[in-house]
C-alpha positions in Angstrom: -0.1 0.1 0.0 1.5 3.4 -1.0 1.6 6.2 1.5 -0.8 8.3 -0.6 -3.3 5.5 -0.2 -2.7 5.1 3.6 -3.1 8.9 4.0 -6.3 9.0 2.1 -7.6 6.2 4.2 -6.6 8.2 7.4 -7.9 11.7 6.3 -10.2 11.2 3.3 -9.8 12.3 -0.4 -8.0 15.7 -0.7 -9.1 18.1 -3.4 -6.6 20.3 -5.2 -5.8 23.8 -4.0 -3.9 26.7 -5.4 -1.1 27.4 -3.0 1.3 24.7 -2.1 3.0 25.5 1.2 5.1 22.4 0.9 7.0 24.0 -2.0 8.8 25.9 0.8 10.2 22.6 1.9 10.7 21.3 -1.7 12.9 24.2 -2.5 15.3 23.2 0.3 15.7 19.7 -1.2 15.1 20.1 -4.9 18.0 18.1 -6.0 17.0 15.2 -4.0 13.5 15.3 -5.0 14.4 15.2 -8.7 16.0 11.9 -8.3 13.5 10.2 -5.8 10.7 8.0 -6.9 8.3 5.4 -5.2 6.5 5.6 -1.9 8.7 8.5 -0.5 7.7 10.8 -3.2 4.0 9.6 -2.9 4.2 10.3 0.7 5.7 13.8 0.3 2.9 14.6 -2.3 0.2 13.4 -0.1 1.3 15.3 2.9 2.3 18.3 0.6 -1.4 18.6 -0.5 -2.4 18.6 3.2 -0.2 21.7 3.9 -1.7 23.9 1.3 -4.0 26.7 1.4 -5.4 29.8 -0.4 -5.4 32.0 2.7 -2.1 33.2 3.5 -0.7 34.0 7.0 0.8 37.5 7.2 2.5 38.9 10.1 2.8 35.6 12.1 5.4 36.0 14.8 8.3 33.5 14.6 7.9 30.6 16.8 10.6 29.9 19.4 11.9 26.5 20.1 10.8 25.4 23.6 13.2 23.4 25.8 13.3 19.8 25.2 11.2 17.8 27.7 12.9 15.9 30.4 13.0 12.1 29.9 10.3 11.3 32.4 8.1 8.4 32.0 4.8 9.5 30.5 1.5 7.7 30.2 2.0 6.1 26.9 -1.2 5.7 24.9 -1.0 3.8 21.7 -3.3 3.4 18.6 -3.6 0.1 16.6 -1.0 -0.6 14.0 -2.3 -0.7 10.3 -3.6 -3.9 9.0 -0.9 -6.6 8.9 1.7 -4.5 10.6 3.2 -4.3 14.0 4.8 -1.5 15.8 8.5 -0.9 15.4 11.0 0.7 17.9 10.5 4.0 16.0 6.7 3.9 16.4 7.0 3.3 20.1 9.5 6.1 20.4 7.1 8.5 18.7 4.2 7.3 21.0 6.4 7.9 24.2 7.4 11.3 22.9 3.8 12.3 22.3 2.9 11.3 25.9 5.6 13.5 27.1 5.2 16.6 24.8 1.3 16.6 24.8 0.0 14.4 27.7 -3.5 15.5 26.9 -3.3 14.3 23.4 -5.0 11.0 22.3 -5.4 8.9 19.3 -8.6 9.2 17.2 -10.3 7.0 14.6 -9.7 8.0 11.0 -12.3 10.0 9.2 -15.1 7.8 7.8 -13.9 4.8 9.7 -16.5 2.0 10.2 -18.4 2.1 13.4 -16.3 0.7 16.3 -13.0 0.9 14.5 -10.5 2.4 16.7 -7.6 4.8 16.0 -4.8 3.5 13.6 -1.2 4.5 13.1 0.1 3.8 9.6 3.7 3.5 9.3 6.5 2.0 7.3 9.6 2.6 5.2 9.8 5.4 2.6 11.4 4.4 -0.6 14.0 5.8 -3.1 13.3 3.8 -6.1 12.8 0.3 -4.5 15.2 0.8 -1.7 14.0 1.8 1.9 15.7 5.1 2.8 13.7 6.4 5.7 10.6 6.2 8.0 7.2 7.7 7.6 4.2 7.4 10.0 0.9 9.2 10.5 -2.4 9.0 12.4 -5.3 11.1 13.5 -5.1 12.6 16.9 -7.3 14.8 19.2 -7.1 16.9 22.3 -10.6 17.5 23.7 -12.7 18.4 20.6 -9.6 19.6 18.7 -8.8 17.1 15.9 -6.0 16.7 13.3 -3.6 14.4 11.7 0.0 14.0 13.0 2.8 12.7 10.7 6.4 12.1 11.3 9.1 11.6 8.5 12.7 10.6 9.2 15.5 10.4 6.6 19.3 11.0 6.3 18.9 12.0 2.6 16.9 15.2 3.0 19.5 17.7 1.8 20.6 21.0 3.6 17.8 23.2 5.0 18.2 26.7 3.5 17.1 30.1 4.7 13.4 31.2 4.7 12.4 32.6 1.4 10.4 35.8 1.1 7.4 33.7 0.1 7.7 31.4 3.0 8.0 34.4 5.3 4.8 35.8 3.8 2.7 32.7 3.4 3.7 30.4 6.3 5.4 32.5 8.9 8.8 30.7 8.3 11.2 30.8 11.1 14.7 29.2 11.4 16.2 28.6 14.9 19.0 26.5 16.5 18.4 23.5 18.7 20.1 22.6 22.1 22.7 20.4 20.2 23.1 22.7 17.3 20.3 21.3 15.2 18.9 23.6 12.4 15.2 23.9 13.0 12.7 25.4 10.4 9.1 26.0 11.4 6.2 26.7 9.0 2.5 27.2 9.5 -0.5 28.3 7.2 -4.2 28.8 7.4 -5.9 26.6 4.8 -9.5 25.9 3.7 -11.0 23.2 6.0 -11.7 20.0 4.2 -14.1 17.1 4.6 -17.8 16.8 5.4 -17.7 18.1 9.0 -16.5 21.6 8.1 -16.2 24.0 11.2 -18.0 27.3 11.0 -15.0 29.4 10.0 -14.2 27.0 7.1 -10.4 27.4 8.0 -7.9 24.8 9.2 -4.3 25.5 10.5 -1.5 23.2 9.4 2.0 23.4 10.8 5.3 21.7 10.2 8.9 21.6 11.7 12.0 20.3 10.0 14.8 19.5 12.5 18.3 18.8 10.8 20.8 17.3 13.0 24.6 17.4 12.9 24.7 13.7 11.8 22.6 14.3 8.7 19.4 13.0 10.1 16.2 15.1 9.3 13.1 14.8 11.3 9.8 16.4 9.9 6.9 16.5 12.2 3.5 17.9 10.8 0.2 18.6 12.2 -2.9 19.2 10.0 -5.7 20.6 12.1 -9.3 20.2 11.2 -10.2 23.7 12.2 -8.3 26.9 13.5 -7.2 25.2 16.6 -5.1 22.1 15.9 -4.5 19.6 18.6 -0.9 20.2 18.7 0.6 23.7 18.6 3.5 24.6 16.4 5.5 25.2 19.6 5.1 21.5 20.4 6.5 20.1 17.2 10.2 20.8 17.7 10.1 19.4 21.2 8.5 16.1 19.7 11.3 15.9 17.2 13.9 16.6 19.8 12.5 14.3 22.5 15.1 11.9 23.8 13.0 8.8 22.6 12.7 10.0 19.2 16.1 11.4 19.0 17.7 8.2 20.2 15.9 6.0 17.7 16.2 8.5 14.6 19.6 7.5 13.6 18.3 4.0 12.7 14.6 4.6 12.2 13.9 1.3 10.4 15.6 -0.9 13.1 13.4 -3.9 13.6 11.2 -3.0 10.8 10.4 -6.2 8.9 8.7 -4.4 6.0 11.9 -2.4 5.4 13.9 -5.7 5.4 11.6 -7.3 2.9 11.7 -4.2 0.7 15.5 -4.1 0.9 15.8 -7.6 -0.4 13.2 -6.7 -3.0 15.3 -3.8 -4.1 18.5 -5.7 -4.5 16.8 -8.5 -6.4 15.0 -6.2 -8.9 18.3 -4.1 -9.3 20.1 -7.2 -10.2 17.5 -8.2 -12.6 17.6 -4.8 -14.3 21.4 -4.9 -14.4 21.6 -8.3 -16.1 18.5 -8.3 -18.3 18.2 -5.1 -20.3 14.7 -3.9 -21.0 13.0 -6.2 -18.6 9.7 -4.9 -17.2 6.9 -6.5 -15.1 3.9 -8.2 -16.9 0.3 -7.9 -15.9 -2.2 -10.6 -16.3 -2.1 -14.3 -17.1 -3.6 -14.4 -20.6 -2.0 -13.5 -23.9 -2.8 -9.8 -23.7 -0.3 -8.3 -21.2 0.4 -4.8 -20.2 4.0 -4.1 -19.5 4.7 -2.0 -16.4 7.0 -1.2 -13.5 9.0 -4.3 -12.5 8.3 -3.8 -8.8 4.5 -3.2 -9.3 4.1 -7.0 -10.3 6.5 -8.4 -7.7 5.4 -10.0 -4.4 7.5 -11.3 -1.7 7.8 -12.3 1.9 10.7 -12.6 4.3 12.0 -13.5 7.7 15.5 -13.0 9.1 16.6 -16.3 7.6 14.9 -16.6 4.4 13.3 -14.7 1.4 10.8 -15.6 -1.3 9.9 -13.3 -4.2 8.0 -13.8 -7.3 6.6 -11.9 -10.3 5.7 -12.0 -13.8 8.3 -10.5 -16.3 8.4 -9.4 -19.8 11.4 -9.2 -22.1 11.0 -8.4 -25.8 7.5 -9.5 -25.8 8.2 -12.9 -24.1 6.7 -13.3 -20.6 7.3 -15.7 -17.8 7.2 -16.0 -14.1 10.4 -15.5 -12.2 11.0 -16.6 -8.5 13.9 -15.9 -6.2 14.4 -17.7 -3.1 17.1 -17.1 -0.5 17.9 -19.2 2.6 20.6 -18.6 5.2 20.8 -22.3 5.8 20.3 -25.4 3.7 16.6 -25.6 2.9 16.8 -29.2 2.2 15.3 -28.9 -1.3 18.3 -28.4 -3.5 19.9 -31.8 -3.1 23.7 -32.1 -3.4 23.9 -30.0 -6.6 25.0 -32.9 -8.8 23.4 -33.7 -12.1 21.4 -36.5 -13.4 21.7 -37.8 -16.9 20.1 -35.5 -19.4 17.0 -36.7 -21.4 14.8 -35.1 -24.1 13.0 -33.0 -21.6 15.8 -32.6 -18.9 19.1 -31.0 -18.9 21.5 -30.2 -16.2 24.8 -28.3 -15.8 26.9 -28.0 -12.6 29.9 -26.0 -11.9 31.8 -23.5 -9.8 31.2 -19.8 -9.8 33.7 -16.9 -9.7 33.6 -16.6 -5.8 33.8 -20.3 -5.4 30.1 -20.9 -5.2 28.7 -24.2 -6.3 25.8 -24.0 -8.7 23.5 -26.2 -10.8 21.2 -25.2 -13.7 18.4 -27.5 -14.7 15.8 -27.2 -17.5 12.7 -29.4 -17.4 9.8 -29.7 -19.7 9.1 -27.8 -22.9 6.7 -25.1 -24.4 4.4 -23.6 -21.8 5.6 -26.2 -19.3 9.3 -25.3 -19.6 11.1 -24.4 -16.3 14.7 -23.5 -15.7 16.2 -23.3 -12.2 19.6 -22.1 -10.9 20.5 -23.5 -7.5 23.5 -21.8 -5.7 25.3 -22.7 -2.6 27.7 -19.8 -1.5 30.8 -20.5 0.4 29.2 -18.8 3.6 26.5 -21.3 3.5 23.6 -19.2 2.0 21.5 -21.1 -0.6 19.8 -19.3 -3.4 17.4 -20.5 -6.1 16.4 -18.5 -9.2 13.5 -20.2 -11.1 11.8 -19.2 -14.4 8.7 -20.7 -16.0 7.7 -20.0 -19.5 4.6 -17.9 -20.4 1.9 -18.2 -23.1 4.4 -18.2 -26.0 6.0 -21.2 -24.5 9.4 -19.5 -24.4 11.7 -18.5 -21.4 12.2 -14.6 -21.4 15.6 -14.8 -19.8 18.6 -16.6 -21.3 20.3 -19.1 -19.3 23.4 -16.8 -18.9 21.1 -14.0 -17.7 19.4 -16.1 -15.1 22.7 -17.5 -13.9 24.1 -13.8 -13.5 21.2 -12.9 -11.3 21.7 -16.1 -9.2 25.5 -15.5 -8.8 25.3 -11.9 -8.1 26.7 -11.3 -4.7 24.4 -8.2 -4.0 21.4 -10.6 -4.0 21.4 -11.6 -0.4 19.6 -11.3 3.0 20.3 -8.4 5.2 20.9 -7.8 9.0 20.8 -4.0 8.7 17.3 -3.7 10.0 17.6 -6.1 12.9 
């Protein structure tokens, strides 16, 4: 699920408006945005639409940076994780900080949620291409009858924060200050048309954001979009939330323990290897003869644990489709045999050998036509097992050559990872 979809589930469909306050942020990181694709860009776009408005703030005083809260133990209230997810250390750090910075804040059900559904926190890795490069989370919050959506984004690839532009000063009360450890802090706030079916009498909603850039290159962006002129978090509370000891301590590794980030990282190395070794490969949609070529990752599904990975998708090369699967095991899965070859027959061929890094491999081809399947098994010297299998599509041909399939299987980049714990 993309972050645009997740955000719409949380706050509803957002109509376009004429002034984009997030352009202020975008100008500080233009070079980075030009090379970013995937979920991170969708998340920035979705939240960017939230922080827009046609009513400018003029003469807003610059917000000072309150002192960082002391690391007391607050009453920690938590929403539910999004469907199929579980909370990570970063999620729990944010909840702890919220309890410290805003002890009166509570979590609220998303707009339009079914009767009886509780509050939900949507979170996961943001992506640069297919590669996880940061954290993004958001959920609806309330303080009394004040409602809004809180979002937190953390990355080490934000780019340097610049000075406030004249437009930012005029439209969003931009202010740049320095934090207690030398952090550069930029705050923005604007009055926007209120959205949704339950418009308040004034028809105005206030949205605010703070960007905290640390000396280690990590940038923490905290945003609140109020549903009226009195959001449940003030702009003065956003920087303390980003600077809170719980958030600050986890932000250097915001994806630690994030199983979704681990799965997506292995996806990224598998798909990157496939693109390196198979020029022009795309994803293929559908099972019939009519196929729509598309983004490779859009048609790729996978699951992973700390010790194994299994990914599969339909691929298309020069009009020929097939199904590719990649499996990686940290230990002997007991399915590859001893990597020796049986005698070849009319419908079975086998080749065994040693790779450039001392790996043992075996390439087998079984069947013909639409039943043809080629598998490359690899046993690496560190004990990792890998299998890359390819089955023919409707034309009865295999879209990859044996050499291309072997190159993916022997690619040392295609491996499990321990970087996310």
